[in-house]
N, C-alpha and C positions, 0 to 999 in steps of 0.2 A: 634317191630311193629312201622312203621312210622306214624307220625301224619299227619292229613289232615288239613292244615291251613284254607282252604276254608270252610270246614265243621265246624271247631271250631269257625270261625268268624260268620257263620250263626247262630250257637247255641247261641253265645253271644248276637247277635242282637235280636234273638227271646226272650231270657231271659230279655233283656233290655226293649223290647216292653211290655212284660207281666208285668214287674215291674211298668211301667208307667200307664198301664190300671188298674192294681190293686190299685195303689195309687189314681187314679181318681175315681174309684168305691168306695173306702173307704171314700174319701172326699165327694162324693155324698151322701152316707149313713149318714155321720155325719151331713151334712147340712140339708137333707130332714127330718130326724127324730129329728132335733134340739138337738142332743147330744152335739154339740158345736155351739155357735152362730157365724157361718161363712156363707158366701154366697155360693150358689151352684156353681159348676164348670162352667156350661154353661153361667150363668150370669156374672161370673168373666171374662171369655174369651171374651164375647161380649163387656164388658167395656174395656178390655185390647186392643182389636182391635180398638175401638173408640178412645182411648187415643193415639194410634199410628197414626191413620189417621187424626183425627180431633183435637186432643189435649184436654186439660182440659179447660172448659169454664171459670173457676174461675181464673186460672193463665195464660190463653192465651198461653200455651206452650204444646207441645206434649211430650210423653215419650221419643221420640228420642232426642229432644233438652235437656231434663233433663239428659239423659244418656250420651250425648256428653259432657256436662258440667262436669260430674263426671269423664269421661274417660280422658279428658284433664288434670285434676288435678292428676289423677293416673299416667298417662304417665310421667309427669314432675317429680313427687315425686319419683316414682320407678326408673326412669333413674338416678336421683341424687343418690339414694341409691345404685344402681348397680355400678355407677362410683367410689364411695368411697369404697364400700365393697369388690369388686373383687381385686383391687390392694392391699388393706390393708390385705385381707385374704391371698393372695399369699405371702406377706412379713412375716406375722405372722406364716404361715405354714412352710415357708422355714427357717426362722431364730429363733432359740431357744431363743436368747437374747431378740428379740422383743416380742416374745410370753410371756416370763416370765415377761417382763416389763409392758405389756398391759393386761395380763390375768385377774388380779384382778379387774381392772376398768371395763372391758367389761363384766365380769361375774356378777358384781354388777348391771350394767345398763341393761343387757339383759332381766332379768325377769320382768322389769317394763313394764306393758302393754302400748302400744302407746297411748291409749285413756287417760291414767292417765296424759299424758303430756299436754292435751288440755288447762287446766286453766293456766299453766305456759307459754304455747306457746302464749296465748293471751296477756300475759304481755310482753313477749319477743318481739313480733311483733306489739305491740300497736302503734308504730310510723312509721310503714313501709309504710303506705299509702293505703294498701289493706290487712288489717289485716286478715280477714277471709280466703282469698285465700292462703296467706302465711302460716297460721296455718294448713290448710288442706294439703298443699303440705308437710309441715314438718311432720305431722302425718303419711302420706303415706310413706315418706322417712324412718321414723323409722320402720314402718311395713315391708318394703322391705329390709332394711339394714341388720338386724341381721340374718335372715335366710340365706341370700346370703353369709354373712361373715362366719357364722359357717360352711356351706357346702363347701365353698372355702377352708377354713382351713383344714377341714376333707379330701378334695380331695388331697391336697398337702401332708398331713401327711400320707396318705394311699399309696403313691407311694413306690414301692419296692426299697430298698437301692441298689439293683443290677443295676438298671437303672442309678443311679448317678455314681456308680463305673465304669460302662461301658463307660459313657460319659467322665469321667476323664482319663480313659485309652487311649482314642483316642485324648486326649489333649484339650478337650472342656473347655472353660473358664466359669465363673459363669454366665455371661450374656447369653452365648450360651446355657447353661444348662437350664436357666430359660425359654428361648424362645422355645427350641426344646424338652425339657423333662418335665419341671414342668407344663407349661401352657397346652400342649396337654393332658397330663396324668390326670390333674385335671379338664379338661373341662366338663366331664359328671357331676361331683359334682357341678360345678359352674352353669350349666344350670338347674340342679334340684333345687338348691338354689334359682335361679332367678324365677323359676315357683312357688315355695312356697312363695317367697317374694312378687311376683306380686299378688298372691291370697290373702295374708294377707293385702297388701296395698289396694286392692279392697274392702275388708271388712272394713278396717279402714276409708276409705273415706266416706262410707255410714254412719258410726256412727258419724264421725266428722261433717257431714252435718246436723246432728240433732241439733247441737249447733251453732247458728248464721248464718247458711247458708241461701242463698236466691235462689239457683239453685241446681240442681242435684237430683239424685234419693232418697238419704237419706232425703233431705229437703222435697221432695214431699210426701214421706211416712209419715213423721211426721206431715206435714201440713194436709194431708188427715185425719189423726187421730184427730188432734186438732180441725178441723172444723166440727166434728160430727161423727168421727169413721167410715168413709166410707170404709167398708171392701173390696169391689171390687177394689177400687183405691189402697188401701194398698197392697193387694195381687198382683195387676198388677205391682206395683213397685218392689215387691219382685221377681216376675217372671222375670222381666227385669234384675235384679241384678244377678239372677241365670244363665240366658241364656248368658249374657255378660261374666260372670266369666268363664263359661264352654268354650265358644268360644276362650277367651283369652288363657286359658290353652291348648286347642287343637292347637292353633296357635304356641305356644311355643314348644309343643311336636313335631309338624311337623318340626319346625326349628331345633330342636335337632336331629331329624332323618336325616335331610339334612347335618348338620354339623358333626354328629357322626354316619355315617352309620354302622361302625364296631361295635358300641355299641348295635345295634339292630339285628345284624346278627344271 
């Protein structure tokens, strides 16, 4: 029996809408009956829209300005992470000698949470002239680097040996094999690693902005709590984080579909 893609997509959309309405209804009950000390959904969304259009009167900035500050840092940090992780992952995945030489170091550093680096990062960048910004970029870099690296290595190591043998039979040199075999075959894993890395980098910047930040969504959430635990403002910042993270992931997924149409066939 053939599947109906249109019908399946409609069912998925319906389930998604039901999940959203169910969540909002549960939130409403928890707020109205004071099961949890949280503001009601309608009050929160009213504040959310006000913060987007008019901004916060205390900080004289809108949620959009806060979000753009966070996005700028994430784009820079994640781009640096990708630029180092992808070529390094290709080399480690392709060369057993490089893998054996770097494996212990990388496996020791990989489990360290990016946020654990914050105190040391403030020492490292203390004389940089813009310490807080450089620390935040560094934390995002770490968050994006390791998922991209691991997935790139996995992508290369997963290539069937027959592809290398076929390339050698027709006289392909190592550089040609890298360009025509290794990179195309490992591209799905690389893009998946970039999606994961960008998501982790986005989470890291919000947490890094709690410490010493003066702009960004993380700073705003912590500031809203510090000046009186303003629940509507806190949740508005959280909603912004979730929406931006969702749209960034969707954008990368669409890019992946365009770059790798055969992968989704």
